N, CA, C and O atoms as CSV, one atom per row, in Angstrom:
chain,resi,resn,atom,element,x,y,z
A,1,MET,N,N,-32.795,-21.409,2.629
A,1,MET,CA,C,-31.648,-22.141,2.140
A,1,MET,C,C,-30.804,-21.200,1.283
A,1,MET,O,O,-31.337,-20.510,0.414
A,2,ALA,N,N,-29.491,-21.167,1.520
A,2,ALA,CA,C,-28.578,-20.274,0.815
A,2,ALA,C,C,-28.322,-20.784,-0.603
A,2,ALA,O,O,-28.231,-21.987,-0.846
A,3,SER,N,N,-28.212,-19.842,-1.517
A,3,SER,CA,C,-27.934,-20.216,-2.903
A,3,SER,C,C,-26.477,-20.659,-3.026
A,3,SER,O,O,-25.674,-20.457,-2.115
A,4,VAL,N,N,-26.157,-21.255,-4.147
A,4,VAL,CA,C,-24.798,-21.734,-4.393
A,4,VAL,C,C,-23.819,-20.564,-4.375
A,4,VAL,O,O,-22.720,-20.680,-3.832
A,5,GLY,N,N,-24.215,-19.440,-4.965
A,5,GLY,CA,C,-23.359,-18.255,-4.993
A,5,GLY,C,C,-23.050,-17.735,-3.600
A,5,GLY,O,O,-21.918,-17.342,-3.319
A,6,GLU,N,N,-24.043,-17.731,-2.729
A,6,GLU,CA,C,-23.832,-17.264,-1.359
A,6,GLU,C,C,-22.880,-18.189,-0.612
A,6,GLU,O,O,-22.008,-17.719,0.118
A,7,ARG,N,N,-23.037,-19.491,-0.787
A,7,ARG,CA,C,-22.154,-20.439,-0.110
A,7,ARG,C,C,-20.718,-20.307,-0.604
A,7,ARG,O,O,-19.781,-20.359,0.193
A,8,VAL,N,N,-20.540,-20.138,-1.904
A,8,VAL,CA,C,-19.198,-19.970,-2.462
A,8,VAL,C,C,-18.571,-18.692,-1.918
A,8,VAL,O,O,-17.395,-18.677,-1.557
A,9,PHE,N,N,-19.362,-17.617,-1.861
A,9,PHE,CA,C,-18.855,-16.346,-1.343
A,9,PHE,C,C,-18.429,-16.481,0.117
A,9,PHE,O,O,-17.376,-15.969,0.497
A,10,ARG,N,N,-19.217,-17.154,0.931
A,10,ARG,CA,C,-18.869,-17.349,2.347
A,10,ARG,C,C,-17.572,-18.136,2.487
A,10,ARG,O,O,-16.726,-17.799,3.316
A,11,ARG,N,N,-17.414,-19.173,1.687
A,11,ARG,CA,C,-16.176,-19.976,1.735
A,11,ARG,C,C,-14.983,-19.134,1.311
A,11,ARG,O,O,-13.925,-19.181,1.938
A,12,PHE,N,N,-15.158,-18.368,0.248
A,12,PHE,CA,C,-14.078,-17.515,-0.234
A,12,PHE,C,C,-13.691,-16.481,0.813
A,12,PHE,O,O,-12.505,-16.243,1.041
A,13,LEU,N,N,-14.666,-15.875,1.443
A,13,LEU,CA,C,-14.416,-14.883,2.478
A,13,LEU,C,C,-13.689,-15.511,3.666
A,13,LEU,O,O,-12.755,-14.918,4.206
A,14,GLY,N,N,-14.110,-16.703,4.071
A,14,GLY,CA,C,-13.443,-17.408,5.168
A,14,GLY,C,C,-12.005,-17.744,4.832
A,14,GLY,O,O,-11.132,-17.647,5.693
A,15,ALA,N,N,-11.744,-18.137,3.595
A,15,ALA,CA,C,-10.376,-18.463,3.172
A,15,ALA,C,C,-9.507,-17.211,3.135
A,15,ALA,O,O,-8.315,-17.275,3.435
A,16,ALA,N,N,-10.090,-16.079,2.772
A,16,ALA,CA,C,-9.327,-14.834,2.708
A,16,ALA,C,C,-8.815,-14.439,4.093
A,16,ALA,O,O,-7.696,-13.940,4.216
A,17,PHE,N,N,-9.618,-14.653,5.136
A,17,PHE,CA,C,-9.196,-14.304,6.487
A,17,PHE,C,C,-8.057,-15.186,6.989
A,17,PHE,O,O,-7.295,-14.769,7.862
A,18,VAL,N,N,-7.931,-16.376,6.461
A,18,VAL,CA,C,-6.835,-17.270,6.848
A,18,VAL,C,C,-5.502,-16.671,6.436
A,18,VAL,O,O,-4.506,-16.837,7.141
A,19,PHE,N,N,-5.466,-15.975,5.301
A,19,PHE,CA,C,-4.219,-15.419,4.772
A,19,PHE,C,C,-3.940,-14.000,5.259
A,19,PHE,O,O,-2.923,-13.420,4.880
A,20,GLU,N,N,-4.801,-13.430,6.077
A,20,GLU,CA,C,-4.631,-12.058,6.557
A,20,GLU,C,C,-3.299,-11.824,7.266
A,20,GLU,O,O,-2.727,-10.749,7.081
A,21,PRO,N,N,-2.759,-12.757,8.070
A,21,PRO,CA,C,-1.458,-12.507,8.705
A,21,PRO,C,C,-0.302,-12.342,7.716
A,21,PRO,O,O,0.756,-11.835,8.088
A,22,LEU,N,N,-0.487,-12.759,6.471
A,22,LEU,CA,C,0.551,-12.595,5.461
A,22,LEU,C,C,0.503,-11.222,4.792
A,22,LEU,O,O,1.366,-10.912,3.970
A,23,ALA,N,N,-0.464,-10.417,5.119
A,23,ALA,CA,C,-0.644,-9.115,4.486
A,23,ALA,C,C,0.569,-8.192,4.624
A,23,ALA,O,O,0.895,-7.507,3.655
A,24,PRO,N,N,1.258,-8.133,5.772
A,24,PRO,CA,C,2.422,-7.240,5.845
A,24,PRO,C,C,3.479,-7.544,4.787
A,24,PRO,O,O,4.075,-6.625,4.225
A,25,ARG,N,N,3.713,-8.809,4.516
A,25,ARG,CA,C,4.680,-9.160,3.474
A,25,ARG,C,C,4.185,-8.705,2.113
A,25,ARG,O,O,4.966,-8.199,1.307
A,26,ALA,N,N,2.905,-8.878,1.849
A,26,ALA,CA,C,2.335,-8.457,0.568
A,26,ALA,C,C,2.403,-6.938,0.415
A,26,ALA,O,O,2.702,-6.434,-0.667
A,27,ILE,N,N,2.126,-6.212,1.497
A,27,ILE,CA,C,2.178,-4.752,1.457
A,27,ILE,C,C,3.607,-4.289,1.187
A,27,ILE,O,O,3.829,-3.425,0.338
A,28,SER,N,N,4.575,-4.857,1.903
A,28,SER,CA,C,5.972,-4.484,1.694
A,28,SER,C,C,6.429,-4.819,0.279
A,28,SER,O,O,7.164,-4.048,-0.338
A,29,TYR,N,N,6.003,-5.951,-0.229
A,29,TYR,CA,C,6.369,-6.355,-1.589
A,29,TYR,C,C,5.808,-5.365,-2.603
A,29,TYR,O,O,6.518,-4.940,-3.515
A,30,TYR,N,N,4.544,-4.997,-2.450
A,30,TYR,CA,C,3.921,-4.053,-3.372
A,30,TYR,C,C,4.624,-2.694,-3.320
A,30,TYR,O,O,4.904,-2.103,-4.363
A,31,LEU,N,N,4.909,-2.201,-2.124
A,31,LEU,CA,C,5.599,-0.923,-1.992
A,31,LEU,C,C,6.995,-0.977,-2.597
A,31,LEU,O,O,7.428,-0.027,-3.250
A,32,ALA,N,N,7.703,-2.089,-2.381
A,32,ALA,CA,C,9.054,-2.227,-2.918
A,32,ALA,C,C,9.038,-2.207,-4.449
A,32,ALA,O,O,9.922,-1.616,-5.070
A,33,ARG,N,N,8.049,-2.844,-5.051
A,33,ARG,CA,C,7.945,-2.823,-6.516
A,33,ARG,C,C,7.712,-1.408,-7.019
A,33,ARG,O,O,8.326,-0.981,-7.997
A,34,TRP,N,N,6.824,-0.683,-6.349
A,34,TRP,CA,C,6.487,0.685,-6.721
A,34,TRP,C,C,7.704,1.601,-6.559
A,34,TRP,O,O,7.998,2.411,-7.438
A,35,LEU,N,N,8.410,1.466,-5.430
A,35,LEU,CA,C,9.574,2.309,-5.173
A,35,LEU,C,C,10.759,1.940,-6.062
A,35,LEU,O,O,11.569,2.801,-6.405
A,36,LYS,N,N,10.863,0.675,-6.432
A,36,LYS,CA,C,11.934,0.244,-7.335
A,36,LYS,C,C,11.783,0.939,-8.690
A,36,LYS,O,O,12.775,1.340,-9.299
A,37,LYS,N,N,10.545,1.078,-9.158
A,37,LYS,CA,C,10.303,1.793,-10.411
A,37,LYS,C,C,10.737,3.249,-10.290
A,37,LYS,O,O,11.364,3.793,-11.199
A,38,TRP,N,N,10.399,3.877,-9.164
A,38,TRP,CA,C,10.807,5.263,-8.946
A,38,TRP,C,C,12.328,5.383,-8.925
A,38,TRP,O,O,12.882,6.340,-9.464
A,39,LYS,N,N,13.006,4.413,-8.303
A,39,LYS,CA,C,14.472,4.443,-8.239
A,39,LYS,C,C,15.067,4.302,-9.638
A,39,LYS,O,O,16.027,4.995,-9.974
A,40,GLN,N,N,14.512,3.420,-10.445
A,40,GLN,CA,C,14.997,3.238,-11.810
A,40,GLN,C,C,14.772,4.482,-12.665
A,40,GLN,O,O,15.557,4.769,-13.569
A,41,GLN,N,N,13.699,5.220,-12.377
A,41,GLN,CA,C,13.410,6.452,-13.109
A,41,GLN,C,C,14.233,7.630,-12.592
A,41,GLN,O,O,14.226,8.704,-13.193
A,42,GLY,N,N,14.945,7.432,-11.474
A,42,GLY,CA,C,15.755,8.500,-10.909
A,42,GLY,C,C,14.980,9.460,-10.030
A,42,GLY,O,O,15.476,10.538,-9.701
A,43,LEU,N,N,13.757,9.081,-9.640
A,43,LEU,CA,C,12.961,9.965,-8.789
A,43,LEU,C,C,13.379,9.895,-7.329
A,43,LEU,O,O,13.134,10.838,-6.576
A,44,ILE,N,N,14.010,8.789,-6.909
A,44,ILE,CA,C,14.541,8.648,-5.548
A,44,ILE,C,C,15.925,8.018,-5.637
A,44,ILE,O,O,16.253,7.357,-6.622
A,45,LEU,N,N,16.732,8.227,-4.604
A,45,LEU,CA,C,18.078,7.648,-4.586
A,45,LEU,C,C,18.069,6.231,-4.025
A,45,LEU,O,O,18.717,5.340,-4.574
A,46,ASP,N,N,17.333,6.019,-2.927
A,46,ASP,CA,C,17.259,4.703,-2.304
A,46,ASP,C,C,16.021,4.651,-1.413
A,46,ASP,O,O,15.401,5.678,-1.138
A,47,TYR,N,N,15.665,3.448,-0.966
A,47,TYR,CA,C,14.471,3.278,-0.148
A,47,TYR,C,C,14.590,2.030,0.729
A,47,TYR,O,O,15.376,1.123,0.452
A,48,LYS,N,N,13.791,2.016,1.787
A,48,LYS,CA,C,13.610,0.839,2.639
A,48,LYS,C,C,12.149,0.842,3.074
A,48,LYS,O,O,11.587,1.895,3.373
A,49,THR,N,N,11.536,-0.345,3.108
A,49,THR,CA,C,10.159,-0.446,3.582
A,49,THR,C,C,10.077,-1.514,4.654
A,49,THR,O,O,10.816,-2.499,4.630
A,50,ARG,N,N,9.171,-1.306,5.591
A,50,ARG,CA,C,8.912,-2.295,6.629
A,50,ARG,C,C,7.461,-2.146,7.044
A,50,ARG,O,O,6.999,-1.047,7.350
A,51,THR,N,N,6.752,-3.254,7.050
A,51,THR,CA,C,5.350,-3.255,7.469
A,51,THR,C,C,5.203,-4.214,8.639
A,51,THR,O,O,5.668,-5.353,8.583
A,52,LYS,N,N,4.561,-3.752,9.687
A,52,LYS,CA,C,4.373,-4.558,10.892
A,52,LYS,C,C,2.881,-4.723,11.143
A,52,LYS,O,O,2.109,-3.772,11.024
A,53,ARG,N,N,2.494,-5.928,11.488
A,53,ARG,CA,C,1.091,-6.211,11.810
A,53,ARG,C,C,0.851,-5.863,13.274
A,53,ARG,O,O,1.488,-6.431,14.161
A,54,LEU,N,N,-0.067,-4.930,13.527
A,54,LEU,CA,C,-0.388,-4.525,14.895
A,54,LEU,C,C,-1.537,-5.342,15.462
A,54,LEU,O,O,-1.618,-5.551,16.672
A,55,GLY,N,N,-2.401,-5.790,14.615
A,55,GLY,CA,C,-3.574,-6.563,15.000
A,55,GLY,C,C,-4.310,-6.930,13.732
A,55,GLY,O,O,-3.853,-6.643,12.626
A,56,LYS,N,N,-5.439,-7.560,13.900
A,56,LYS,CA,C,-6.194,-7.973,12.728
A,56,LYS,C,C,-6.599,-6.747,11.913
A,56,LYS,O,O,-7.312,-5.875,12.408
A,57,PHE,N,N,-6.144,-6.684,10.669
A,57,PHE,CA,C,-6.412,-5.601,9.732
A,57,PHE,C,C,-5.860,-4.251,10.182
A,57,PHE,O,O,-6.352,-3.213,9.740
A,58,HIS,N,N,-4.852,-4.241,11.049
A,58,HIS,CA,C,-4.177,-3.015,11.472
A,58,HIS,C,C,-2.678,-3.202,11.247
A,58,HIS,O,O,-2.072,-4.150,11.747
A,59,TYR,N,N,-2.090,-2.270,10.478
A,59,TYR,CA,C,-0.683,-2.390,10.107
A,59,TYR,C,C,0.009,-1.055,10.278
A,59,TYR,O,O,-0.624,-0.002,10.214
A,60,ARG,N,N,1.307,-1.106,10.497
A,60,ARG,CA,C,2.144,0.088,10.518
A,60,ARG,C,C,3.170,-0.095,9.411
A,60,ARG,O,O,3.882,-1.098,9.367
A,61,THR,N,N,3.236,0.883,8.522
A,61,THR,CA,C,4.174,0.818,7.411
A,61,THR,C,C,5.187,1.936,7.552
A,61,THR,O,O,4.826,3.093,7.767
A,62,ARG,N,N,6.454,1.583,7.429
A,62,ARG,CA,C,7.522,2.566,7.504
A,62,ARG,C,C,8.236,2.580,6.161
A,62,ARG,O,O,8.678,1.545,5.662
A,63,ILE,N,N,8.340,3.764,5.591
A,63,ILE,CA,C,9.025,3.929,4.315
A,63,ILE,C,C,10.114,4.973,4.514
A,63,ILE,O,O,9.826,6.124,4.841
A,64,ASP,N,N,11.357,4.573,4.319
A,64,ASP,CA,C,12.495,5.488,4.409
A,64,ASP,C,C,12.982,5.769,2.989
A,64,ASP,O,O,13.363,4.854,2.258
A,65,LEU,N,N,12.963,7.048,2.612
A,65,LEU,CA,C,13.405,7.445,1.290
A,65,LEU,C,C,14.646,8.311,1.395
A,65,LEU,O,O,14.735,9.176,2.266
A,66,ASP,N,N,15.599,8.081,0.512
A,66,ASP,CA,C,16.754,8.960,0.363
A,66,ASP,C,C,16.506,9.799,-0.879
A,66,ASP,O,O,16.388,9.276,-1.987
A,67,LEU,N,N,16.429,11.131,-0.672
A,67,LEU,CA,C,16.082,12.041,-1.754
A,67,LEU,C,C,17.022,13.229,-1.794
A,67,LEU,O,O,17.542,13.657,-0.763
A,68,SER,N,N,17.237,13.756,-2.983
A,68,SER,CA,C,17.893,15.045,-3.102
A,68,SER,C,C,16.803,16.113,-2.946
A,68,SER,O,O,15.617,15.786,-2.887
A,69,PHE,N,N,17.200,17.373,-2.881
A,69,PHE,CA,C,16.219,18.449,-2.716
A,69,PHE,C,C,15.237,18.474,-3.883
A,69,PHE,O,O,14.026,18.559,-3.678
A,70,ASP,N,N,15.756,18.401,-5.101
A,70,ASP,CA,C,14.887,18.444,-6.283
A,70,ASP,C,C,13.930,17.258,-6.320
A,70,ASP,O,O,12.769,17.405,-6.703
A,71,GLN,N,N,14.411,16.093,-5.926
A,71,GLN,CA,C,13.555,14.908,-5.887
A,71,GLN,C,C,12.453,15.080,-4.851
A,71,GLN,O,O,11.306,14.703,-5.092
A,72,ALA,N,N,12.798,15.649,-3.699
A,72,ALA,CA,C,11.800,15.857,-2.643
A,72,ALA,C,C,10.712,16.814,-3.109
A,72,ALA,O,O,9.532,16.584,-2.842
A,73,VAL,N,N,11.087,17.875,-3.795
A,73,VAL,CA,C,10.097,18.832,-4.304
A,73,VAL,C,C,9.157,18.131,-5.268
A,73,VAL,O,O,7.944,18.332,-5.204
A,74,TYR,N,N,9.702,17.308,-6.166
A,74,TYR,CA,C,8.870,16.601,-7.142
A,74,TYR,C,C,7.933,15.607,-6.452
A,74,TYR,O,O,6.738,15.569,-6.743
A,75,ILE,N,N,8.481,14.803,-5.538
A,75,ILE,CA,C,7.685,13.776,-4.852
A,75,ILE,C,C,6.572,14.423,-4.029
A,75,ILE,O,O,5.432,13.962,-4.073
A,76,LEU,N,N,6.884,15.480,-3.282
A,76,LEU,CA,C,5.858,16.139,-2.468
A,76,LEU,C,C,4.791,16.804,-3.332
A,76,LEU,O,O,3.618,16.825,-2.960
A,77,GLY,N,N,5.190,17.347,-4.482
A,77,GLY,CA,C,4.208,17.917,-5.404
A,77,GLY,C,C,3.284,16.846,-5.958
A,77,GLY,O,O,2.077,17.060,-6.071
A,78,ASP,N,N,3.847,15.694,-6.304
A,78,ASP,CA,C,3.046,14.579,-6.806
A,78,ASP,C,C,2.110,14.070,-5.722
A,78,ASP,O,O,0.947,13.767,-5.991
A,79,LEU,N,N,2.615,13.976,-4.498
A,79,LEU,CA,C,1.787,13.523,-3.381
A,79,LEU,C,C,0.628,14.483,-3.148
A,79,LEU,O,O,-0.495,14.057,-2.874
A,80,SER,N,N,0.901,15.774,-3.256
A,80,SER,CA,C,-0.152,16.773,-3.086
A,80,SER,C,C,-1.245,16.581,-4.134
A,80,SER,O,O,-2.430,16.671,-3.811
A,81,ASN,N,N,-0.865,16.321,-5.375
A,81,ASN,CA,C,-1.857,16.095,-6.438
A,81,ASN,C,C,-2.680,14.846,-6.161
A,81,ASN,O,O,-3.889,14.841,-6.393
A,82,ARG,N,N,-2.051,13.796,-5.673
A,82,ARG,CA,C,-2.775,12.564,-5.370
A,82,ARG,C,C,-3.756,12.772,-4.218
A,82,ARG,O,O,-4.864,12.238,-4.239
A,83,LEU,N,N,-3.349,13.548,-3.216
A,83,LEU,CA,C,-4.234,13.800,-2.080
A,83,LEU,C,C,-5.436,14.640,-2.490
A,83,LEU,O,O,-6.518,14.480,-1.925
A,84,LYS,N,N,-5.269,15.521,-3.454
A,84,LYS,CA,C,-6.410,16.311,-3.939
A,84,LYS,C,C,-7.460,15.396,-4.538
A,84,LYS,O,O,-8.656,15.619,-4.351
A,85,LYS,N,N,-7.026,14.359,-5.263
A,85,LYS,CA,C,-7.967,13.401,-5.840
A,85,LYS,C,C,-8.707,12.647,-4.738
A,85,LYS,O,O,-9.910,12.409,-4.848
A,86,VAL,N,N,-7.994,12.273,-3.679
A,86,VAL,CA,C,-8.616,11.549,-2.571
A,86,VAL,C,C,-9.631,12.439,-1.877
A,86,VAL,O,O,-10.692,11.966,-1.469
A,87,ARG,N,N,-9.320,13.721,-1.738
A,87,ARG,CA,C,-10.252,14.656,-1.113
A,87,ARG,C,C,-11.570,14.679,-1.863
A,87,ARG,O,O,-12.638,14.718,-1.253
A,88,ARG,N,N,-11.496,14.656,-3.186
A,88,ARG,CA,C,-12.723,14.672,-3.981
A,88,ARG,C,C,-13.558,13.428,-3.739
A,88,ARG,O,O,-14.787,13.499,-3.705
A,89,TRP,N,N,-12.894,12.279,-3.570
A,89,TRP,CA,C,-13.616,11.033,-3.336
A,89,TRP,C,C,-14.377,11.066,-2.018
A,89,TRP,O,O,-15.503,10.577,-1.931
A,90,PHE,N,N,-13.749,11.651,-0.982
A,90,PHE,CA,C,-14.327,11.611,0.369
A,90,PHE,C,C,-14.969,12.936,0.764
A,90,PHE,O,O,-15.395,13.085,1.910
A,91,ASN,N,N,-15.050,13.889,-0.139
A,91,ASN,CA,C,-15.663,15.203,0.129
A,91,ASN,C,C,-15.059,15.874,1.350
A,91,ASN,O,O,-15.782,16.332,2.234
A,92,VAL,N,N,-13.730,15.934,1.401
A,92,VAL,CA,C,-13.036,16.558,2.524
A,92,VAL,C,C,-12.634,17.949,2.145
A,92,VAL,O,O,-12.031,18.659,2.950
């Protein structure tokens, strides 16, 4: 017999899958908030995001950034630093 905690977890997990088709909107919203902060800080000139659901838990995200040369150098340098951290996590 399953404990109360296990039953609650199963129900919660089942409910989470019901909302999975809404994930592209949530992803685009999160990216837009993040990019809006960068725009306000002057790190980018403009942006557009679009996320498309390809299948269950598979998405394609398109991010279009308008950058000056100096902004591109800064953004790519920051991205490089972030990827180094990810490499350490996955031992790549």
